[in-house]
C-alpha positions in Angstrom: 31.4 30.4 92.2 28.9 28.0 90.9 29.2 26.3 87.5 25.9 25.0 86.1 25.5 23.4 82.8 22.0 22.1 81.7 22.3 19.3 79.1 19.8 18.7 76.4 18.2 15.3 76.9 20.0 12.8 74.8 21.9 9.5 74.8 25.4 10.5 73.7 26.8 11.7 77.1 25.5 8.6 78.7 27.2 6.4 76.1 30.4 8.3 76.6 30.3 7.7 80.3 29.6 4.0 79.8 32.5 3.6 77.5 34.8 5.5 79.8 33.8 3.7 83.0 33.9 0.2 81.5 37.5 0.8 80.4 38.7 0.5 84.0 38.6 -2.5 86.3 36.8 -2.7 89.6 38.7 -1.1 92.5 41.4 0.6 90.3 39.8 4.0 89.7 42.7 6.4 89.8 42.4 10.2 90.1 43.3 10.8 86.4 40.8 8.1 85.3 38.1 9.7 87.5 38.6 13.1 86.0 38.8 11.7 82.5 35.5 10.0 83.0 33.9 13.1 84.5 35.0 14.9 81.3 32.3 12.8 79.5 29.7 15.2 80.8 31.7 18.3 81.9 33.6 20.8 79.9 37.3 21.5 80.5 36.4 24.8 82.1 34.0 23.0 84.5 36.6 20.4 85.4 39.2 23.1 86.0 36.8 24.9 88.3 36.1 21.6 90.1 39.8 21.0 90.7 40.1 24.5 92.0 37.4 23.9 94.6 34.3 25.2 92.9 31.0 23.4 93.0 29.8 21.7 89.8 26.1 20.9 89.5 24.2 19.9 86.3 21.2 18.2 85.0 21.8 14.7 83.4 19.9 13.4 80.4 16.8 11.3 80.8 14.5 9.5 78.4 11.5 9.6 80.7 9.7 13.0 81.0 8.6 12.1 84.5 12.2 12.1 85.6 14.8 14.6 86.8 18.3 13.6 87.4 21.1 15.8 88.7 24.9 15.4 89.3 26.9 17.4 91.8 30.6 17.4 92.7 33.0 19.5 94.9 36.6 19.0 95.9 37.3 18.6 99.6 40.3 19.7 101.6 41.9 17.8 104.5 39.1 15.5 105.6 40.6 13.8 108.6 39.7 10.5 110.3 37.0 9.7 107.8 35.1 6.4 107.9 31.6 5.4 107.0 30.1 6.4 110.4 31.6 9.9 110.3 30.7 10.3 106.6 27.1 9.5 107.3 27.2 11.9 110.3 28.7 14.6 108.2 25.7 14.5 105.9 23.2 14.8 108.7 20.8 17.7 109.1 19.9 17.8 112.7 18.0 21.1 112.6 15.9 20.5 109.5 12.6 22.1 110.4 10.8 20.5 107.5 11.2 17.0 109.1 8.2 16.4 111.4 9.3 13.0 112.6 11.4 10.0 111.6 13.6 7.2 112.8 15.4 4.0 111.9 13.3 0.8 111.8 14.6 -2.3 113.7 16.2 -5.2 111.8 13.0 -7.0 112.8 10.5 -4.2 112.3 7.7 -3.8 114.7 4.9 -1.3 115.4 6.9 0.2 118.2 9.3 1.6 115.5 6.4 3.8 114.2 5.1 4.8 117.6 5.5 8.5 116.8 4.0 8.4 113.3 0.6 10.0 112.9 -1.8 10.5 110.0 -3.0 14.1 109.4 -6.7 14.7 109.5 -6.7 15.6 105.8 -5.2 12.2 104.9 -7.7 10.4 107.1 -10.6 12.2 105.4 -9.3 11.3 102.0 -9.0 7.7 103.0 -12.7 7.6 103.5 -13.4 8.0 99.8 -10.4 6.2 98.5 -10.9 3.8 95.6 -8.7 1.9 93.3 -7.6 4.3 90.5 -8.8 7.4 92.5 -7.0 7.9 95.8 -5.3 11.0 97.3 -2.7 8.8 98.9 -0.3 6.6 97.1 -1.4 3.1 98.0 -1.7 -0.3 96.4 -5.0 -1.8 95.3 -5.1 -4.3 98.1 -4.3 -1.7 100.8 -7.1 0.6 99.4 -9.6 -2.2 99.6 -8.5 -3.0 103.2 -9.2 0.6 104.3 -12.6 0.3 102.6 -13.6 -2.9 104.3 -11.8 -2.9 107.7 -12.5 0.6 109.0 -15.9 1.7 110.2 -15.7 5.3 109.1 -18.8 6.2 111.1 -17.2 5.1 114.4 -16.0 7.7 116.8 -12.4 6.3 116.9 -12.1 5.9 113.1 -9.0 8.1 112.9 -7.2 6.0 115.5 -8.2 2.8 113.8 -7.1 4.1 110.4 -3.7 5.2 111.7 -3.2 1.8 113.4 -4.0 0.0 110.1 -1.8 2.3 108.1 1.2 1.7 110.4 0.5 -2.0 110.5 0.5 -2.1 106.7 3.8 -0.2 106.5 5.5 -2.6 108.9 4.2 -5.6 107.0 5.5 -4.0 103.8 8.9 -3.4 105.2 9.1 -6.9 106.6 8.2 -8.3 103.1 10.8 -6.0 101.4 13.5 -7.2 103.8 12.7 -10.8 102.9 12.1 -10.5 99.1 13.7 -7.2 98.0 12.4 -5.6 94.8 9.8 -8.4 94.3 7.9 -7.0 97.3 7.9 -3.3 96.1 4.5 -1.7 96.0 2.5 -1.0 92.9 0.8 2.3 93.4 -2.9 2.2 92.3 -3.9 5.7 93.3 -4.3 6.7 89.6 -5.9 5.1 86.6 -2.4 4.0 85.4 -0.7 1.9 88.1 3.0 2.5 88.8 5.2 -0.5 89.7 8.1 0.5 91.8 10.1 -2.5 90.7 9.9 -1.3 87.1 10.8 2.2 88.1 13.9 1.2 89.9 15.0 -1.2 87.2 15.0 1.7 84.8 16.7 4.1 87.2 19.4 1.5 88.0 20.1 0.9 84.3 20.6 4.6 83.9 22.9 5.0 86.9 26.0 4.9 84.7 28.2 7.1 87.0 27.6 4.9 90.0 28.1 1.8 87.9 31.5 3.0 87.0 32.4 3.9 90.6 30.9 0.8 92.3 29.2 -1.7 90.1 29.1 -4.1 93.1 26.9 -1.7 95.0 24.3 -1.5 92.2 24.4 -5.3 92.1 23.8 -5.4 95.8 20.8 -3.1 95.6 19.3 -5.1 92.7 19.8 -8.5 94.4 19.0 -7.4 98.0 18.6 -9.2 100.3 20.2 -12.3 98.9 23.4 -10.5 97.8 26.4 -10.1 100.1 28.7 -7.1 100.0 31.6 -6.7 102.5 31.7 -3.1 103.8 27.9 -2.5 103.3 25.5 -1.5 106.1 21.8 -1.6 105.3 18.8 -0.1 107.1 15.3 1.3 106.5 14.3 4.8 107.7 10.9 6.4 108.0 10.2 10.1 107.8 7.4 12.6 107.9 8.2 15.8 106.1 6.2 19.1 105.8 5.8 19.8 102.1 3.9 23.1 102.5 0.9 21.3 101.0 0.6 17.9 102.4 2.9 16.1 104.8 4.8 13.3 103.0 5.4 10.0 104.8 8.2 8.0 103.3 10.1 4.7 103.8 13.7 4.7 102.5 16.2 1.8 102.2 19.6 3.3 103.1 22.9 1.5 102.3 26.3 2.7 103.5 29.2 1.2 101.7 33.0 1.5 102.3 35.8 0.2 100.0 39.5 0.9 100.3 42.4 -0.2 98.0 45.8 0.8 99.2 45.6 4.6 99.7 42.4 5.1 97.7 39.1 5.3 99.6 35.5 5.1 98.4 32.6 5.8 100.8 29.0 6.1 99.7 25.5 6.4 101.1 22.8 5.1 98.8 19.1 5.9 99.4 16.2 4.2 97.7 12.7 5.4 98.5 10.5 2.3 98.8 7.3 4.3 99.7 6.0 7.8 99.6 2.4 8.8 100.6 2.2 11.7 98.1 3.7 13.2 95.0 6.9 11.1 94.4 6.8 7.9 92.3 10.4 6.9 92.9 13.7 8.4 94.1 17.2 7.1 94.3 20.4 9.0 95.3 24.0 8.3 95.9 26.4 10.6 97.9 30.0 9.5 97.7 33.4 10.5 99.0 36.5 9.6 96.9 40.0 9.9 98.2 43.0 9.4 95.9 46.4 9.0 97.5 47.5 9.9 101.0 49.2 12.7 102.9 49.7 16.2 101.4 49.3 14.8 97.8 45.9 13.3 98.5 42.8 14.6 96.6 39.3 14.2 97.8 35.9 14.7 96.0 32.3 14.7 97.2 29.9 13.4 94.5 26.1 13.5 94.5 23.7 12.0 92.0 19.9 12.0 92.4 17.1 10.7 90.2 13.5 11.3 91.0 10.3 10.5 89.2 6.9 12.1 89.6 3.7 11.8 87.6 3.4 15.6 88.1 6.1 16.0 85.5 4.4 13.9 82.9 1.5 16.1 82.0 0.7 18.5 79.1 2.9 21.2 80.6 5.9 18.9 81.3 8.4 21.1 79.5 7.5 24.2 81.6 7.4 22.1 84.8 10.8 20.5 83.9 12.4 23.9 83.6 11.3 25.0 87.0 12.0 21.7 88.6 15.5 21.4 87.2 16.4 24.9 88.4 15.2 23.9 91.9 17.1 20.6 91.8 20.3 22.3 90.9 19.9 24.8 93.8 19.1 22.0 96.3 22.1 19.9 95.1 24.4 22.9 95.5 23.1 23.5 99.0 23.7 19.9 100.0 27.3 20.0 98.7 28.1 23.3 100.4 26.7 22.1 103.8 28.3 18.7 103.6 31.7 20.1 102.5 31.7 22.4 105.6 30.8 19.6 108.0 33.2 17.1 106.5 36.1 19.5 106.5 35.5 20.5 110.2 37.7 18.8 112.7 35.9 15.8 114.2 35.6 15.9 118.0 36.7 12.8 119.9 33.1 12.0 120.8 32.0 11.9 117.1 33.5 8.6 116.1 30.1 7.1 115.3 27.1 8.4 113.5 24.2 10.0 115.5 21.5 7.4 114.8 18.8 9.6 116.3 19.0 11.8 113.2 18.3 11.1 109.5 21.2 11.1 107.1 21.4 14.5 105.4 21.1 13.0 101.9 17.9 11.2 103.0 16.1 14.2 104.3 17.5 16.4 101.5 16.0 14.0 98.9 12.6 14.2 100.6 12.9 17.9 101.0 14.0 18.3 97.4 11.1 16.1 96.1 8.4 17.9 98.0 9.7 21.4 97.1 9.7 20.3 93.4 6.1 19.3 93.7 5.2 22.7 95.1 7.0 24.3 92.2 5.2 22.1 89.7 1.8 22.9 91.1 2.7 26.6 91.1 3.6 26.4 87.4 0.4 24.6 86.6 -1.6 27.2 88.5 0.0 30.1 86.7 -0.4 28.4 83.3 -4.1 27.8 84.1 -4.6 31.5 85.2 -2.9 32.7 82.0 -5.1 30.4 79.9 -8.3 31.6 81.6 -7.2 35.3 81.2 -6.6 34.7 77.5 -10.0 33.1 77.1 -11.7 35.9 79.0 -9.9 38.6 76.9 -10.9 36.9 73.6 -14.5 36.6 74.9 -14.6 40.4 75.4 
């Protein structure tokens, strides 16, 4: 049975969470404290259902109308031989048909890492007419100007040249990010109002109260990357191309796996931070965590999922209508992720599966991309229906 509770957007639940989480010290989060802190946003009935093995998913409050944030949790049973590698593997989606391509970039990124990446003909055609403030792809002002000046669009091989330049610029961007962190994050100039990713993630991180309570050192690591050091953390950058049903989305994602153990209590998490998307998504950050309290037959384990995504498609005149559709979709996708991950994590691990399969994206990573693109399709559907109703109303009045 699924328990869903949509919250009215407000600050009170967030303040309650903040007060609850700051009352405990780092690394000493007990089971009772964890459940008490969860009670800041969940009813007693929901917490009882969670303890009994039911999935809890809900929308979290947000001050930005471009933002949708969801929380999901489920109790696990008898997860054996779990470590960070198997946790990441347990979240994988090896048969996700929406993923058209992807992989892990090398610690020293090179063009070879993107050998399989291609630009669709539609994206190439749109690049021809791209200008600052009016571009179909999410790009910075300097990148838009380079496509205008460095590509001979009348040449026979202009698609090959445009693809090569696109991949070169992505590799240069990742190299810069690995050296300078958030200071290197792109400023999208595809619309009249630029979007600075550094500002977006500063706001999202400040609102990540739940993660701050569980692992403040992880948020600090993400904020200060790459200068910060965090024992137990594994960092990498992934690329992916996903079929959205409208336009394929090319993304770059900074993924951080983190493990922390104190006596019998274990905390594992996979954090994903999208540092580039070619369409639709302004910013997206997610955390999937496994918490184990105690050992042996008395141990209790929980899987937590939090995701925050921002899209300019949610900020228009019909934002309330779009939010209703998007939130419903987000809850459904979060529940699917928890169900699938629970099944894989509770399965007995074969001896050969001691390390993660690095030829596959982590499940949370592909799910975030899939979630974001499906939300965009829903938003566009809502806008289309609203426009059709408006035109029908005008036509009826005209008669």
